C-alpha positions as CSV (number, residue, x, y, z in Angstrom):
1,M,153.5,143.7,80.4
2,E,154.4,140.1,80.1
3,R,155.7,137.6,82.6
4,T,157.1,134.1,81.7
5,L,157.2,131.3,84.3
6,T,158.2,127.7,83.9
7,N,155.3,125.3,84.0
8,L,156.9,123.6,87.0
9,K,156.9,126.9,88.9
10,I,153.2,127.3,88.1
11,K,152.5,123.8,89.4
12,L,154.5,124.6,92.6
13,L,152.6,127.8,93.2
14,E,149.3,126.0,92.7
15,A,150.2,123.1,95.0
16,D,148.6,122.8,98.4
17,V,151.9,122.0,100.1
18,P,155.2,124.0,100.4
19,Q,157.8,123.6,97.7
20,Y,160.3,121.9,100.1
21,M,157.7,119.2,100.8
22,V,157.2,118.6,97.1
23,G,161.0,118.2,96.8
24,A,161.1,115.8,99.8
25,K,158.3,113.6,98.4
26,C,160.0,113.5,95.0
27,G,163.5,112.9,96.3
28,I,164.8,116.3,95.0
29,H,166.9,118.7,97.2
30,P,165.0,122.0,97.7
31,S,167.8,124.0,96.1
32,Q,167.7,121.8,93.0
33,L,164.0,122.0,92.8
34,S,164.3,125.7,92.9
35,R,166.8,125.7,90.1
36,Y,164.4,123.6,88.0
37,A,161.5,125.9,88.8
38,L,163.5,129.0,87.8
39,G,164.5,127.3,84.5
40,Q,168.2,127.4,85.5
41,D,168.7,123.6,85.2
42,E,167.2,121.0,82.9
43,I,165.1,118.5,84.9
44,K,166.7,115.1,85.2
45,P,164.6,112.3,83.8
46,K,164.2,110.6,87.3
47,H,163.1,113.8,88.8
48,L,160.7,114.5,86.0
49,R,159.1,111.1,86.5
50,A,158.8,111.8,90.3
51,L,157.2,115.2,89.6
52,C,154.7,113.7,87.1
53,K,153.7,111.1,89.7
54,F,153.4,113.7,92.5
55,F,151.3,116.1,90.4
56,K,149.5,113.3,88.6
57,C,150.1,114.9,85.2
58,P,151.9,114.3,81.9
59,Q,155.4,115.6,81.3
60,R,154.2,118.3,79.0
61,E,152.4,120.0,81.9
62,I,155.7,120.3,83.8
63,L,158.2,121.0,81.0
64,G,158.4,124.3,79.2
65,T,157.2,127.8,80.0
66,S,154.0,129.8,79.9
67,T,153.7,133.6,79.3
68,F,151.1,135.8,81.0
69,E,149.9,139.3,80.3
70,Y,149.4,141.5,83.3
71,T,148.9,145.1,84.3
72,A,150.4,146.7,87.3
73,D,148.1,149.0,89.2
74,V,149.9,152.0,90.4
75,D,148.2,154.5,92.7
């Protein structure tokens, strides 16, 4: 099976701090950050710059999606 996640969601899952704290440090309301992470809204340029600074990465690592293959173990 396949699962697609936004690159931002992956960054947030890998972060050592809770998502709401990332939003606070970047000046993004938690619900807006969630919409970005779920791919429901396009990331505003000012928020993208703040996220790049927070994660210390280029825009391409935050924008877009990644697809993963996985298997579900059922007992």
